[in-house]
N, C-alpha and C positions, 0 to 999 in steps of 0.2 A: 574551704574552697575560695578565695582572695579573688577581690572582685578586679573583673579584665583591664586591660588597659586598652580598650578600643582601635589607638593610633600604630598601638604598635604589631599591636596584631593583625593587622588589619596588614601594615605593611612586608609584616613576614609573609600574610598568606600570597599574596600578590605573588613575590618571588617565588618563594616554592614554586606555586601551579606555575609559575609562568604568564601569564592573565594578560601585561599589557607592562608594555616599557614606559617609561615619563615621558620621556616623545610625542609618542603617539597621542592621536585625537582621538577619546571618547565620547558617546550620543549617550545619555545615561535618560531610562526610562523613571519616570518623577509623574509621580499619583498624587503627589503633598501627605502621601499618608508617612509614619512613621521612621519605615525601613529605607525609603527611599529617600528620606528628607534628612539622616542619620548620612547615609551616603555621600551626599551632593556635601556635607559638613566634610566628609572624609578628603573626599577629592581636592574643592577647597584647601582645607588644610595641605596638600602635598603641592600642591598649586600644580595641580593635572592639568592639560588642557581638553575643557568639554563642553560641550553644551548638552541643554536638556530635550527629550519630548516629549509632551503631554498625551495624549489622549481620552477625550472624553467619551467619553460611553453613551450617554443624556437615560441611564439609568436609572438616577435617585434625585431629578425633575433638577427642585432649586441646590440640592447640593453640587452635584455635578457641578452649577453654574461655580458655584462658589471655589469651590476647588479650582478651576481654572483661575477666576482672579486669581485665589492667593499666589497658587503659583506664579500668573504672569506680577503679580505687584511685587513677590522673594529678586525676582528673576531682571525686574525692574531695579532694584535696588539695589541688588550684587554686580550690577552689569554683565548678565549671563544670559549668552542669547537663546535664546526657546523656539522652538518648534511642538505648535499645535493643533491639534486638528479634530472633529468633530461628527460619530458614528451614525449612521441610523444602528443601532444594532438592533433590536429588536424587528423589525423589517429585514434585515441580511439572516437574522436565527429564523426564522420563519420565512423565507424564499428558501435557506438552504437546509432547512428540515430537525438543528440540530437547537440545542439550548441555549439561553444570552450571556455562559461563564463561558463558553467554545467559542462563540462566536466574537464574542469582544479576546477575547486572546488568537486567534486566528487572525485581525481585524489589527490586533499593533502590531503582532509578528511584524504583517504582511509590509508593515506601512514605516514600522523601524526599518525592516532590508531595504523599503524605499529610499528613507534618507541617506543609511551606509554609502550607496552606493551613488547617492545626488551629490551628496559632501566630505564624501571619501572618508570617513571611518573608518578609523580600524578596528574596534567594538562598540557593542553593542551594551550597557550593562545595567540588568538589573539587581533587585536589593533581596531577591531570594535567604533565607538566612536560614540556620540547620535548623530548629523548630518546623522553617515548612521541609526543609529531608528528608526530616522524618513522618513526616506526617502522607508527603508524599509518595513513600515507597511504605508505609499501614495501606493506602488508600490502592498499589499498583498491587502486594499481597492483596487484599480483599480478589482484586478482578481478577486476580490469580495468574499474577506478572508470572516469565521466569527470571535470567539472573540477571537480565538487564535492563529488566522494568523492576526493578528489586534493588541496584544500582542506585536508583534516582535519580536526584539532576547534577549533571555536570558541573563543575567549576567552567570549562570551557568547553565549548561544542560549537566550533567552530568563531564564527563571532560575534555568538553566546555567551556573556561570561558573566558570573555570581561572585563579587568580589568577597558576601557575608556570610558565606556560607558555614566562616567556622565558629561565627556566632550564632548563641541562644537571644532567645525575644527580649529575655532580660536583659542582656548585657547592654544590648539596643537603647534600651528602657529605661537604664541605668545612664548612658552618655546620653541620651532627648536630654532627659531630668538635669545632670552637674554642667553639661551647657549650654542652660538654654537655645535647646534647637526646636524652632516653630513648626506644627504639624497639623494636619487636616486629621482626624478619623471617620470613621468609612464605615455608613453603619450599615452597607448591605455585610460588613464582614464577622456581623453577631444575625445573621438570620440564619437560621440551623436547614432549611431546605434545601439549600444547600449543600452538599456528599463532601467537599470536604470542609467544610466548617460545622460541619456535625462533629465529624472526626474529632476537630480540634477544640470544643469546646464539651463536648461529652467523652470522645473514644483517648483522648490522651488525657485528661483531666486522672481517669480510674484506670489508665494501664500505671501514671508515675505516682498514685497512692501504692499499689502492689511495689512498683522499682521506681524510687525516686532516679536513678540514674536512667530512664526511660528512652528520652530523647537523644541520648551520648550515645546508648546503645545500641538503639536502630539504625545510627550515622555511621557508629561502628559496623554493623552489619552487610552494612551497606557498603560501607567500604572494600570490606570483604567480595564481596557477589562482584563487585565494581573486577578488582584481577580476576577471578574466578571464571567471567564474563570472557575475560579477555584473554585467559587460555583457552577458555572453552571453544568459544571462534577458530582460535588458530588451530586447535583439533580437528575443528567442522572443514575445515578447509584441505585438514588430510580426507577427512573420509571423502568429499567431495570428489576431490579426484579420484577415488577408489569406487563410490560407486552409485559417480551417474555421466551419465554421455547425453550433454548438449547436439543438439542437433537441426536444421535451419527451423524449423519450423518446433519442435516437439523436444521434450527432455526427459532420457529416458534411466531412470532407479531403480538397481539391480537389486529383489526385493533378498532373493537367493543369498544375497550378502549379505544384508541387512539385516536378517531375521540372525544371525546369528552371532552379532555383535551384544552388548551390555546395551538395556537398555534403550534398542531397537526405535521403541517408540516416538523417545524423546533428537533421537538422531533425527528420526525420520518425519518429527515436527519440522524441526530447525530446518531440515531441509527442503520442506514445502513452504515454510515463512513468504518466501517472495510472493508467491498465489496467493496465498491467505486462509490454506487450508488451517483450521482448529485441530487441537490434540485429542479430541473425541474422534475426526475422521480419523484422523493418523490413527488410535486405536481400531478403529471401522476396517483400514485400509486393511490393515496385517490381519486382522481375525479373519478378514476376505482370503486372503493367501493361503491363509495356515487351513481354512479351510477344502482350500481347492475353484472357488468362485472364480474362474478365468473370467475376462466380463465386464464383471460389478464396475461399473462408475461410479464416481462422487466431482459432484458439478459444484464449485463456487463463483458467484459473479458469472463473468466471461471463460472462464479455468474450468478442464472438466479431464478428469481423472480418471484412466481404469487398466484395469488386471491387466495386462495380455502372457499368460502363463506366469514365467519367471518374475517379470517386469510391470512397474508403476508405472506408463504412460503419461505424458501433462502434455499440454496445448491448451491450442487457445478453442471455445465451445463453440462454435459455430454458425449463424444464423440460416434457419432455415431458405431454404434457394426458392424462390421466387419464380412461381408458376409462368409460363408464355407458353404462346399455342403459334406457331408456325404455319400460315395463310398457303404460302406462297415463296419461293428462292428466286433471288438466294435470299439468305435469313445471317442474322452475325447478334448473335450474342454474347454475355461476359457476367463468370460464375465464378468464385472461391480463384482469382489473379488467371484466368486464363482467358480466353475468347475464344467460338465454334462460328466454325463457318459451317453453313451447311449452303452446297450449288449443285445444281442440276451442272453434269460433268463429262465429258471423257475419261474414260477410264486410264488412267493412269500410272499401274501398278503397285501393288505393297510398297506401304513406307510406314516407319515409327509414324505416331498420333494421327497418323491418317485414318480414317473408318468409311468402308465403301458397303454399300446397302442399294436392293434393289427395285428401283424406282417406282417399277410398276407394278410393285406388290402392297406401295408406299400409299396408305389412306392418310388425305390433310382431314382439318389441319391436323400439324405432327403437334403432336403433346409432349411438351417439358413439366417434368414436376422431381421432386423429392422419389428417395423409397419409402412405401409406404409394409404394413403388414402387411402377410398376406402376397407378396408381387413373386413372381415366377415365373421361365423362361426359358428355353431349349441355346443352351451354352455354343458358340461355333464347334461343333463337331459331331453334337450328343441332338437324338435324337426325343431321349426323353426329359420333359417337364424337371424344371429341378426349381426350387425356393430363392429366391435371388439373397437369401439371407443363410440361406448354406452355402451355396455359390464362394457367396464375400468370404466367409470362414475359412476355408479350403482351397480359396488364393490365399488366404493369411491377408486380409485387408484390416489396418489395423480402424478403431472407432474411428476417429476423426475422415482416416479419409475414407468410412464408408459414409458419414453427414454430408461426403460433397463426392459422393456418385450422382449425376443424373439419368435420371430412368427416361430414355425417347419412346412416346410411345402412341397411341392409337386405341380407343375405349381399351380391353383387356389383352389386347398382345403390345407383348413390347418387344424396339426391332433394334434398340440398343441399351450399353450400362456407360454413359459418359463417366469418365474416361476411360475403361477398359477392356469393353466386349461387344461386339453385336451375338446378334440371334439370329442363329442354325437356319431357321425359315426366312431370315430376309438377307441371305448375303449374299453373292455375286457370281454369277457359275456363268456355263463354258453361251446358256443362254437368254442369260443378260443384256437387254437391248437398252433401256438406260440406267443408266449408275449415281444416285445419290454421295454426294463426296461430303463427307466431315473432318474438318481442320482442326484440331486444335491445336491453337497459338498461347503458348507462355509470355508471362508479361515480363519486360525484358528487366526488369529491377526486380523481378522477387528471385 
């Protein structure tokens, strides 16, 4: 295989992938290493309008400072506008509870985006090449990625552009040598404590021993996966319309319809991706449904999914209700996007969102709390106690709704379950002389 003409292939790749246009102003992320310096030389060769951005992460002490000095000197000699910023990377990593490599990535891309907006750049260019692409796909494979992750790095993703993805590392080395392009060597690239460097220096060479065209073949597979991911997403949009219903506070998935689909667990995984549920949880959800475990719950972060017969219902996992004491009337409090107003009032008739109790039967302080195991009361119209949990099941109250029920009580006596029902023992009758009125008002913006 002959030596690549990087000038020609670069121009072809930029045009074929529609990465940027000759009239565009672009920002080049410049580390000073061989890849970004070669990309800089190509931009200069074709007279593109560009400026550079260099992030000093202060992770390699004198070496980091020397990199910045090298870039400053080079840009001065070649009249290139430069943006340079020093970051407290270790401090940020510790405060965010993440690794230094991840911290550096977040800091630099946030800064690049700020520069793009401030100086109206049309694109942000990074010097990722074919070997980076292959290593990324292997890294994602090890983490159990799907078709999107196995597509690797995109040549263009919004404003982020990678114009060297077509080139092997050896092509870049050959070009730098042939055209005497100066560059700095980053010693941290050889530290195998970083997962990517271990893949680069240990795994990829061994794979290449077995198959010399490993990098090219992995990239070929990545392109196939990119196409697969694209058409898979089109199909998922069709399945979403069939299987998923979105209400104001909840998302409902028909497991009855889902389970007959081929690869149902994979379909469910894609449907639940926005909430962060993993593949193992999706298998557990399907198994629970098949076992008839209605009411089974699955939680991740601030989201809760639960089985309700043939449906999976996903909503936000509400924080427990804070207890209140009502010492005297009137009293008002807010909970779950509603306000409740307690008052000593003349009876004005039954109406929606208004609850009436016999005030002479109520002991103060009135206590408010969430449901606890063992709660029981007499629902309106019944003379026998019923477990609150059974009452809610009979009323087909969903789990997220159950978490929003407020118990109005004193000691062991439950007066009402807001916003559902009052207790039969404390209802108003023809003999009631004083009335406790509870008004429920919904917030306007909910």
